[in-house]
N, C-alpha and C positions, 0 to 999 in steps of 0.2 A: 484583489485588485492591486496591480503593480504600479506604484507611483515612484519612479526612480528620479533622483536629482540629477538632471542632465549636465549641470555645469560643475566641472572639476578642474577647469583650466585656469581660473583666475584667483585661486585661493592664496597664492603668493602675494597678492596685493593687500591682504588684510592688514599687515603692519603699517602700510602706507596710510591707511585710513584711520586706524586706531591710534597711532602714535600721537597725532596732533590734537586729539579730542579734548585733552585736558586743558588746552589753550582756550577752548571755547568758553571756559568759565571766567576768563580774564577780559577786562575792558580797558585797553591801553589808553592813556590820555597824555601822550607825548607832545601833542601839538603845542606850539608856542603860544604865549599869551597874546591876545588881541588888544590893541590899543584903543580903537574907537569902533562904534557901531554905525554902519552905513545903511540907510534905507532909501527906497526909491520905487519908481514904476517903469515898466518896460512896455512900449507900445509898438504897433505896426506902423511903419512910416507911411505906407500907402493908404491905409484906412483909418489911421489915428485911433485904433481900438486897442484895448489892453491885450497883452499876450500872457496867458497862463502857461505854466510848465516850462518857462525859460530857465536854462541852467545858468547859474551865476557862480563862477569859480574863481578862486584866487590863483592867479597865474603861477605855475611852477609847483603847485601843491594839489592835494586831493581835497582841500577844504572848499566847501561850496554849499549852495542851497538852490531852491527853485522858486519861481514866482508863483503866487497863489492865483485864485480864480479871477482876481482883479488886476493881475499883472504886477502886484507889489511884492517886494522882497525886503529882507532884513538880514544883515550878516556882520559879524565881528571880524575886523581885519587890522593889519598894521597900517599905520599912517602912510607908509610909502608903497603899499601894495598896489598891484594892478588887477582889476576885475575883468574877467572874460565872460561875455554874454553870448550864449549860443542856443539855438532852437532849430528843430527840424524844418527845413524849407527856407531858412533865413541865413544870411551871412553873419559871421562872427563879428563882434565888436569888442575891442580892448580899450579900457578906460582907466588911466592912472587915478588913484584915489586922491593923492595930494592933500591929505588931511581933511577932505570934505566929508560931511556926514549925510548929505542928501545928493544922490546922483540918479537922474532920470535918463533913460536911454531909449532911442528908437532903433529898431532893426529893420533892415531892408530885405525884402524877399529875394532869395537866391534860387531861382527856378532851375538853374543848371546843376545845383548840388544834388538834389534828389537822393540824399543819403539816409532817408528814413530806414531805421533798422527794424526788421520784423523777426519774430521768433518762428523758427522752423524746427523740425524734429532734431533734437540733440544739438542745437546750435542756433545761430542767428545769421541773417543775411541782409544786405541792403535790399529794399523793396524793388529797386530797379534791376537787381540781378536775379530775382526769383523767376524760375521758369515754370513753376506749378501754380495751381489755382488756390490762392490764399486770400484771406480777408482779416483785417485787424479792427477790433472795436475797442475804443478806449474805455477804461473803467469809469471815467467821469460821465460817460453817456449812459451807463447802466445803473449807477447808484441813484439816479433821479427817481427811479420807479420803486414804489413800496411793495416789493415782492420778496419771496424767500430766497430764491436762487438767481444767479446771474443768467442762467439759461432762459428763465422766464423773461428777463429784461432784454434778451437777444432778439425776441420776436420782432420781425419786420426790419431788422438792422442789416441783414446780410442776404444777398441773393444766393439761392441754392440751399438755404437753411430754413427748414420748416419746423416751427416750435408749436406743439399742441399742448396747451396747458389745461390743468384741472383746477377747479376752485377749492379742492380739498386741502385743508391745512396740513403741512408736512409732506406733501406729495411732490414728486419731481415731474416736470413736463417730459413728454415724448419728443425726442430730437431726431429728425430725419434730414440727413445731408444728401442731396441729390437723389431722393426717392428711396423706396423700400427695396432693400437688396437681399432679403431672405424671407422665407415663409414660416419656418419653425425655429431656425437658429437665431442667435442674438442679432438684433437690428439697431441697438443703441450705439451712439458715437462713443469713442474713447475719450476720457478726460485725462489730461496730464497737468497736475498741479505742482508747480515748482519741481518738476522732474519725477513726481510720483504718479504712477498709473492707477486710475480708479474709474469706477462706473457711476459714482454718485458724488455730487458736490453740495448736498443740502447742508453740509457742515461749514461751508465757506461763507464768511461775511462779505457781501458784495463791496462794501466800503474798503476792504483790504486789497481789492484787485486793481492792478495797474492796466493790464491789457488782457484781452481775450483774442487769441489768434486761431482762426478756423482753417484747417487744412482740408480741402474739398476733393481734390482729384488724386488718382492713384500715384502720380508722380510725387506729390507732396507727402502722401501718407505711407508710401512703400517702405520708408525707413522704420515704420512700426510694424511691418510684416503682418503677422497673424492677427493683430489688433486693429489694423487700419481699414478694414473693408467698409466700415460704416462712417468713415470720416473721423477726424481727430480735432478736439478742442483743447488748446493749450492755454492754461491760466497762469499768469505771472502775478504774484502778489507783491505788495510794496516792500521795499527794503530801505534801510537807513541811508541818510545823506550826511556827509561830513559837515559840521557846523554846529551852531547853537541848538540846544534841544528845543523842539517845537512840540506843542500840544494841540491836537485837533479833536473837535467833537462834531459829530454829525448825527442827526436824529430826526425822526418824524413820528407823528401819531395821528390817528384818525379812525374813521369808521368804514366798515364794509357793509354793503347791503346787496340783496339779490338784484342782479341786472334785469332779470325778467322771470315772471312766474306765469305759468300756463293758467288762464282763467278756467276754473272748473264750475260745473253746475252747482247752483245753490239748492237748498232743500226742495223748493217748489219745482224747479226745473228738473231736478233728479227724480222726484216722485212721478212727474208726468212721463219721463222717459222710461223709468223702471216699470211703471204700470203697463205700458205698451209692450216692452221687451219681455216681461215675465208672464203677461196674461193675467196677472193678479193686481188688485188695487193696492198701491203703496201710498200711505198717508205721509204728507210732508212734515207732520209733527209740529212741535213748538220750538224747535231749535234749528239753526242752520250753521253748521261748523265748516270753517275753512281750514282744512287739515294742514295746509302748508303754513298758515299763520301759527298753527299750534306747535309746529316742530322747527320753524325757522325764526331767525332774529336778525337784528343789525349787530354785527360783531365789531369789537374794538381791536385795533391793530396798532402796534408800536414797534419801532426799531431804533436802537441807540448804539452808537459806536464811539469809543474814545481811543485815541492813538497817541503814542509818544515816539518821536523820531529825532535822531541826532547822531553824534559821534565825532571821531577825529579822523585824521588821515590814516590811522592805523586800525581803527575799528569803528564800525557803525552799527546802529541798532534800530529796529522798528518793532514796537510792542503795541498790541491793540487788544481791546476787549469789546464784545458786542452782546447785546441782549435783544431778542426778537420774540414777540408774542402775536399770535393770530387766534382770536377768539372763535373764529369759524361762524358760518351762517346757520349750522344746525346746532340746536341746543345741546349742551353737555359736550361739545366738541371744542377742545382748546389745544393748541400746539405752542410750545415754548422752546426756545433755543438760547443757550448761553455759550459763548465761544471766546477763546483767547488765542492769541498768536504772538510768536516771538521769532523774528528774523534777524540774524546777526551775520556780519561779514568781518573777517580779520585779514589784514594785509601784513605779513611778517617782513617781507622785503619785496623787491621787484620780481622775484622768482617764485614766491610761494604765497598763496592765500587760501583761506578756508572759510566755510560758512555753515550756518545751521538754520533750518526752517522747521518750526514746530507749531502745531495747532492742536487744541483740544476743544471738543464741542460736546455739550450735553443736550440731547433732545428729549422733550417730555411731551407725550401725545395722549390726550384723553380722546378716544376715538368713539364717534357715534355709530350706532348700529344702522348704518346707512342702507345696506342692501335690503333690509326688510322695511325699515321705516319709510324710506323715500318712495318705494314702490307702493307700499300700502297707503300712503297719503294720496296717491293718485287714484286708488281704487276704492277707498273707504267711503261709505255712505255719509253724506253731510247731514242726514237727519238724526245721527247719533251724537250725543254730547261727548266731548273729549274727556273731561274730568271734572269731578265736583266732590268737595269734602274728602279728598284722598281716594275716591273711587273712580274707576275708569268706565267710560261708555263702551259697551261690548259690541263692536262692529261685526264680530263673527256670528252674531245672531242672524244677520241678514245674508251674509255670504262668507266664503272662506278667506276673510281678510282680517288681519290683526289690527288692533288699535295702534296707530303709528306712535302716539305719545308713550304708550306702555312699552312698545318695542325699544324705545330709547331709555326710559327710566328704569326698566327692569333688567337692563343689561349694563354692565360696567366693564369697559375694555380699555385698559391703560397700558401703554408701552413707553419704555425709557431706554435710550441708547447712549452709550458713552463711546466717544471716538477720538483716537489719537492718530494724527497724520503728520508725518515729518520726513525730513531728509537732511543729510549732512554731506558736504562735498569737500574735497581737497583738490586744489589745482596747482600744478607745478609747471613752471615755464622756464626751462633751463636756458633757452635762447629765444629771441624775439619771435621767431616764426614757428616754434614748436610748443605745443601745450598738451599736458597730460591731465585728465580730470577723472576723478573717481567719485561717484555719487551713490550713496546708499539711502534708500527710502523705505518707509514702512507705513502701512495703513491697518490699524487695529480697531475692531468694532466689537462691543459687547452689548447685546440687545436683550432686554428682559421685558416680557409681556405677561399680563395677568388679565384673564377674562373671567368675570363672575356673572352668573345668571341667577337672578333671584327666584325663589320658589313662589308660585302663586297658583291659586285654584280658581275654577270658574264658578265662584259663588258670591254671596253678598258681601264678603269681606274684601273682595277685590273689585267687583263690577257693580255698577249701578243697576244694570239689567242682566243678571246671570243667564247662562245658557251658551250655546255655540260651542266652539272648540279651542279657543285660545287659552292655553294653560301651560304651566311648567310644574309638574308635580314634585320635582326634587330640585333644590338648588344645586349648582355645580360650579366648580372652580378648576381652571386650567392655567398652569404656569408653563411658559416656554423660555428657555435660555439659549441664545444663539451667539456663538463667538466666531469671528473670522479674523484671520491675519494674512496680510498680503505684503510680501517684501520684494523689492527690486534692487538690483545692484548693476550699475553701469560703469564700465571702465573704458575710457575713450582717449584716443590720441589724435590731435588735430595738427596738420601741417598747413600753414598759411603764409604764402610768400608771393611777392610781385617781382617779375623779371621784365623790365622795360615796359612793353605794352601788354604783357601777359600777367594774369592774376590766377593763382592756383590755390585751391583749398582742398585738402584730402582729409577725410575723417574715417578712422577705422576703430573697431572696438568690439567688445563683448557685452552682453547684457543677460542677466539671469533673473528669474522671479519664481516665487512659490506662493501658492494660495492654499489655506486650510480652513475648513469650516467644521464646527461641531455643534450639534443642537440636541437639547434634552427637553422632554415634555413630561409633565406629571398632571394627573387628573383624579378628582374625587367628587362624589355627590354628597349632598346633605351637609354642606359647609355653612356655619351660622352666618346670618345676615350682617352682623356687626363688622365693620371694616377692619377693626383691630384683631379680628379672628380669621382673616382671610389667609389661611395657611393650609397647606395640603394635609397636615397631620390632624387638623380639627374636623375633617370630614369622615365619612363612613369608610373604614379600612377595607370593607368587603367590596367596595366599588372602585378601589384604587387601580389605576392603570398608568403605565409609563411607556415611553417610547424614545427613540433617539435616531439621529441621522448624522451624516458627515460627508465631507467631500475634500479632495486634495488633488492638486495637479501642479505640474512644474513646466516651465519653459526655459529654454536656453537658446541664445541667439548670437549670431555673428553679423556685424553690420559694416558697411562700407559706403562712402559717398565721395564723389568727385565733383567739384565746382570749378569750371574754367571760364575765364573771360578774356577776350582779346580786344584791347583798345576800348573797353566799355561799350562795344558794339555787338559782339557775337558771344553768346552765352551757351554753356553746355552744363547740364547736370546729369549725373549717372549714379544710380543707387542700387545696391544689392543687399538683401537681408536673407539669412538662412535661419529658419525657426525650427526648433525641435519642441514638440509638445507631447506630454504624457497622456493626452486625451485621445491619442490615436494608436493603433497597433504598431508594432515595431517596423513593419514593412512600409508604413505610411507616416511614420513619425515626423519626418523632416519635410518642410516645405521651403521653396526658394522663390523669393519675391523681388524681381528686378524692376527698374524703371529708368526712363531716360527722358530728358526734357531739353529743348533748345529754344533760345530766344534771340531776337534781332532788335536791337535798340536803333530804330530807323532814324530817330531824331539826332543821333550822334554822327550820322553820315555827312560827308562834306556837301552833298547836294541839298541838304536841309539847312545849311548855315544861314541862308538869307531869308528864310521864311519866318513869319512872325505870328504863326497860329499855334503850333505845337511847341510846348516846352519840353515834353517828353512823349515819344510815341514808340511803343514796343509791341512786337508780334511774337507770340510764343506758341509752342506746340509740345505735347508730352504724351507719353504712353507708359503704362505701368500695370503691375499685378500686385494685389494684396490678398490676404487670406482671412478666414474666419474659423476659429476653433471653438466658438461658444456653443458647445454641444454637451449633453450629459457625459460626465466623466466615465461612466460605465457603459457607454453606447455600444462598445464592441465586445464587452466582456460577458460571457454567458455565466449566469449564476443559478444556483440550485435553491429552490424554495423548500424549506424543511417543514416537518410536522404536518404533513398532509395525511388525511385519513383515507385508507384504502379498504373497502369491504371485501372480505374473503368468505370462504365457506362458513355457513351458519350465520351470516350477516354481521360478523364481528369486525369492527373497524380496526385496522392495524396502521400505526403511524409509519409514514414513509416520506420520501423526497422525490422531487421531479423538477425538470426544467420547464418552466411555464412561460418563459419569454424568449423567443428566438432573437438572436442578435446577428448583425452583419459583421463578420470578422475582418472585413476589408474597408471599413468606414474611413474616409479620407477628408482632406480639407475642402471647405467651401472656398472657391477662388473667384475673385472679382478682377476683371481686366477692363481697363478704362483708357480711352483716348480723349484728349482734350485739346482744343484750339482756342486761343484767346488773343485779344488785342486790348492794350491798356494805353491811356493817354492822359496827359495834363496839358491844358491849352489856355490861351488868353491870359497869360501872366499868372497862371495858377488858379484862376477863378473857376475854371471848368475842369472837372476830372471825370473819367469814365472807364468802364471796363465791359467788354462783351465776350462771352464764353459760349462755346458749343462743346457738349460732352456726350459720349456714348459709352455707357457702362454696362457690362454684361457679367452677371454673377452665375457661375456654373458649379455643377456638382453639389447643388443645394440639398440639404437633408429634408426628406419628407417621409411620412408614414405610408408604406405600401402594403396593401391587403395581402394576406396569405390564406390559403385554404384552412378551414377549421380542423381538418384531420392532422395538421401539424402540431396541434396541442398548444398553440400560442394563446395566452390568456385574453389579450385584447384583439387578436386577429390582424395585427399590423406589425410591420418590421420597419425600423428606422434605417434608411439607407440614402445614398447620394443618387437622386433621380430627378432633378429639376434644374431649370435655368430661368433666370429673370433678367430682363433688359430695362434699363432706365436711360433715356436719352432726352436731352433738352437744351434750352438756351437760357442764359442768364444775362441780364443787363443791369448795370449800375451807373447812375449819373448823379453828380452833385455840382452845385453852383454856389459860390459865395461872393458877396459884393457889399457895397455900401451905398446908401442914398444920400446921407449927409455925413459930416465928420462924427456925429454922435449916433447915427442910426445905421446899423449894418444888419445883414440878414444872410441866411443860408437855406438852401433847398436841396434835399437829397432824396433819391428814390431808387428802388430796385424792383425787378420783376423776374420771375422764373417760370418758364414753361417746361413741364416735365411729362413725358409719356412713359408709363410703367406697364409692362405686360410680361406674362409668362411665355417664354419662347420655346420651352421643351420640357415635358415631364418624363421623357426617356423611359417610357414603359410604366411609369408610376400612375396611380389613380388620382383623379382630382381630389382636392381637399375640401370637404364639406364642414362648415363651421357656423358659429353664430346661432346656437340654439336659443330660442326664446322660451320654449316649454309649450305645453299644451299641444296644439295642432301645428306648431312651427318648430320642428326638431332641428332644422338648419335654415339659414337665410343667405349664406355666402357660399360661393364656389370658386376655388382657385384652380384655373384650368388654362390650357393653351390658348394664346392669343388674347387673353383678358388680363386686366390688372389683378394684382394680388388682392384677395378678399372681395371680389366682385359680388354684388347682390344677385341672387339667382332665385327668382320667384315667379308666381303666376302673373300673367298679364291681365289686368282688369280692362274690360272693353266698355263697361258702363253698368247700369242698374236695370234689371228687369222691371218693366213698368206694369205689366199685367200678365195673365195666363197665356195670352196669345204670343207675347214675346218669348216666353219659355218654350212653347210648342214649336215656334218657328225657328228656334236656334238648333240647327241640325248640321251634321257633317255631310260630306259628299255623297254618302250612301243613304242619306235620309234619316239617320239615327238621331234622336233627340239627345243633345249633349248633356244637359243638366235637368233631367226629368223631375228630380226631387226638389228643385228650387221653388221659391215663393216670390211673388212680387215684392220688390224692395231688396232682393238679394243681388249680390254682384254677379255679373256675367263675365266668365273667365274665358280666355282664348284657348281653344283646342289646338295647340301648336302642332301636334303630330297627326291630327285628323283621325284619331282612332275612335271618336265618338264618346269620350269620357274625359273627365278632368282629374288628373293625378300628377305626381311629381315629374312624369315624363313630359309634361306640358310647360315646365318652367323655362324662363328666358333670362338672359343677362340684362340687368337693368342699372348699369353704372356701378361706381364704387366710391368709397370715401376719399380716395386719393385725388386731390385736385389736379386739374389740368394746368392751372396757373395759380401762383400766390405772389403777393406784392407787399411792399412797405413804402411809406412816404414819411420823411422826417423834415420838419420845418423849424427854423430858429430865427429869433429876432432879438437884437440888443439895442437899447437906447439908454445912454449914460449908465446908470447903475441898475437898470431894469433888464431882465432877460425873460423871454417867452419861448417855450419850445412845445412842439406838438408832434406826436408820432401816430401814424395810422398803419393798420394792418388788415389784410383780408385775403380771401381765396375764392376762386371760381371754378366751376366745372366738376364739382363733386356732388355726391348724393349722401343722404342720411336716412337710416332706417328708424322709424318711430317705434321702437321696441316697447315702450311703456304702453302705447295705445294697442299694440298687437298682443300684449300680455293679458288683456281683459279676459277673465275666465268665466264670468257669470253675468246673467241678465241684471243682477242687482249690484254689479260694480258701477261706480260713478263714471261719468263721462265728461269730456270737455264741454264747456258752454257752447262752443261753436257747433258741436255735434248735436247738442240738445235742441238747437234751433234750426240747424241746416240738414237734418237727417231726411231721408226719403219718406215721403208720405204720398198717398194717392193724389193729393192735390198739388204737392210741390213739383213732382215729376223730375227731381234732380237726377243727374247721371254721375254725381260726384261722390256722395255719401250713401251708405246703405240705410235701410230701415232700422229702427230700434231692434237690437238683437241681443243674443245671449253671449256674444263674444266668441272666443276660441275660433277665430277665422283662420284660414290658411295663409301662409306667407304670400304676399302679393304686392304689386306695384302701388296699391292703395296706401301702404305704409312707407313708401319711399318718397322723400321730399328733397328739394334743392338744398344743398349745403353752402351755397354762395353767401358770403357775408363780408362786410367792411366795418371796421371799428376804429374809434378813437382810442388807441391803446394807452396813450398818456398825454396829459396836458399839464404843463408846469409853468407857473409864474413866480419869478424870484426877484429880489431886490438886494443889491450889494450896498451895505451901509458905507458912508463916506469914510475914507481912511483918516481924515483929520479929526473926525469925531471919535473914531476908535482908539487912536493913539493916546487920547486923554485918559482912557481907562485901561491902557495896557493891552489892548487887543490888536492883533495883526490884521485879521480879516473876519468879517461876519456877513452872513447872507441869510435872509429869511425867505421862505417860499411856501406856496400852497400847490399841491399836486393832486391830480385826479387820474385814476386808473380805470380803464374800461367804462368810460363815461357814457358812450352812446354807440349802439350797434345797429346797423342796417342788415337785416337777414330775412330770407324767405321762409326759413324753417319755422314751423309752428311750435316746436318744443322749447325746452329750457335753454339749450345752448347749441351752437353750431360747432363747438370744439369738443371732440370726443376721442380721448386717447385710446379707448377700448372699454371693455367691461371693467368698470371702476370698482375694484374690490379691495378689502383690507383683510389680510390673513390674521390668524390668531397671534402671529408674532408681531403684529402691528405694522407690517410692511405693506404700503399701498402699492398695488400692482395695477397695470393698465391693459393687460391682455396682449394677445399676439396680433400681428398685422391682419390676420384673417378674421378678427372680430371688431376691428376698428369701424367707427361710423354707426354703431348701434346704440341708440339712447335707451337704456333700460333703467339704470339707477345712477345716472351721472350726477355728480355734485354740482349744485347751481353755480353759475358764474357770478363772481362778485364785482360790484363797482365800489371803488375806494376813493374817499376824499380825505386827504391828510395835510397837516401843517408841519413844517420842518424848519430846522435851524442848522447852519454850519458855522462853526466858530474856530478860529485859529489863534493861538497865543505864542 
């Protein structure tokens, strides 16, 4: 495998970055001594409400602070200083101190300024100048929610952004920006944390985040080239502010509980059903076990963060530490995270500054054996006792189902990761309009996992009722160590100058990155049960095995962007990025990704001067191309498999080698081309804002597996090649309104909705992708094919239930052939789609997909004096869910849902909905498909800001107490546990929680239960 480092052009810049690093250890304190401390409050003149986040700066210096959540501030200044108060959307106010120690200020809204700055790729822009589709969410909106990652808190906050969360501790949600753009290649959005590119932000404390900027269209993401196909999420963490050191604490603690549990049959209901289904009398016994109650619990959750912020006009600092624990709903499942962060900035003079961002996180995950336990809890007979006096009830006596409690307690899976993520920058500004910036970033992860399976036999030492087949004759231990390192280096030059009515910004530069992964595995049997002996060398050496894996790839890129504005009315953005990736063969190694965007600020035209409706009205349009290189690194490299046995004369096996996997030597980039048309407005003195977007996104040359003849010798009979295209097109609408009822009572209402249509528009000679195997009689449940959404359900159509023998005899095709001659009354009647007189896979039909036709969010806020109330809602419509756990029933002695126990077909009920009591193992059909529509109260928070006069007496600047609830109430049609399904939810031996591909989404087989959380919290500033 050749993995060459593509970037050799920027090495001369190393001294520029290395030389000033020693200065990062210093913390200059040159600022002059302050004479007095000034405190006060800043309010909105129009609404008389407090204004948080207002910058308070000493005129002519870099010394300053910001107002807290109640609009209050505190700063040390000279007696003759002048304070400058500024905030986005408001006019500046300059106030001489004149020896005063208390200064309250009101700011008047400046709707003509519209100077809000948003983060775009490798830079910033005024929101009014942006020609691409972007959205900004403030960190203050995200930190309210008691969740692990900021992406979970993003749910329902931004149009075009779909977040699919799992309740499993330590897991990352699936993020889809403007639909699913690939079938096999990577579909996850790119995260950029303080300039460092990454795919995972579980290490980031949400309390450290200032803003999250989402780049949605190709015009906005093209600057990231090969990484931008699935959208980009830019995270900016907090940095120090010049002024007195401030200390802030934020924390919450509370309990999680299952939002919904499927009611299962009790012992008597089960015995009645199983007796009919099996044809043998099943006794209800003397116990009735609720298996979900045996393996689930109410879990404790807590999140604490402490930060220190301050500095001088020469250097600033922000240091934080965080601790998060989630006990999990499944017993023995606990996730813990400890994190620290240090962000420093140094200003040497008006020409040179530098900075450092560094974070460390330690994740500790005690993982439950969910894949077995949760599925077995659904199927296990309730007439079996769970555990007594250290012995387990043997559920496998009745059917091939393990005791769910034993599944968890006889397996110990623990994973621990250590992660360092950081960046350092040097910025040189030789003249006002020219800036050079070099940024070096790195992301290092060391993951260690240990899986121990206890030895137990099917006898009286383990089980109350021995027999059956649940046993593990030998204990075994597996260790996995995985290390990854990813570095990026950006070198950028920015020209920014205004010429009369013309404003021009030009960005050019290079960026390089390299990723390496190494993984080692060791395994032995008969390791002692004592935890202090859980080491590979304590096991049976004769059973020892080991393995290893690795990966390495490089990228090198050249980027350029031009932003032009004439008279703040006519806007133009043009971007080009050339990406070279070692994941492709030499002839296809380079990809070129251009984009162009144009904007017209209609509100700045002369003919709009006398209107009093729109404060800002902008029309924009854009087009661009982005790429996707998230494919296996060896996708095009043919490798030889050694040590194969070849029999020759006399039956003697001779070792040899052969090519067992055919590769396409011309694999190339997946490319996404997108057109976007949008309109943005602010109206009625800033009270109403909105945005409407239409997009058409086509992803071409997508990688899929194409079948090849068996004579080729390919081991799995498929070759990965570029042979598919997918289209996503839709409309996004965002509206928000803010106002006041009285001087003390104000409110805000915001909402967004997205309509998206996803479909495969060309397989280019490739075969449809069949996926979603449930097992048993359901080897696949989804089909990705032309004209259908990715991962569409493809099953038999249920027409009803046969009521009697006459119904069976009368169900014939056009030639008079009985279609289901072996059926019995109470069996499903399936549609003979092709009319051949039999029911088989050729009769399957498309029956919807998990991808919603629309999803929406609603955000409400209310403030009254010191009280604040906020509510967030989220939901989606138009999608389907496959009830895989119900489809997985394998035996007549498997348990059933209570609704099935009572509503099954009987000769007297005559129902056409449910079949008769049966042995399970039914074929994939529309019976298992249900509506995925749901609406949920995502978050409800009530807070109270303690009065400043009271706090000052004890030396506290600000304090707020609150109670918050997450996932408090859900309206759903689906009968299962949760309507949110990232995919087959599995945990690898390395402790990494994965959520499957887009072709398996929407199948509930072993999904972790959704949790409802109630927590109490406190925010304090000193």
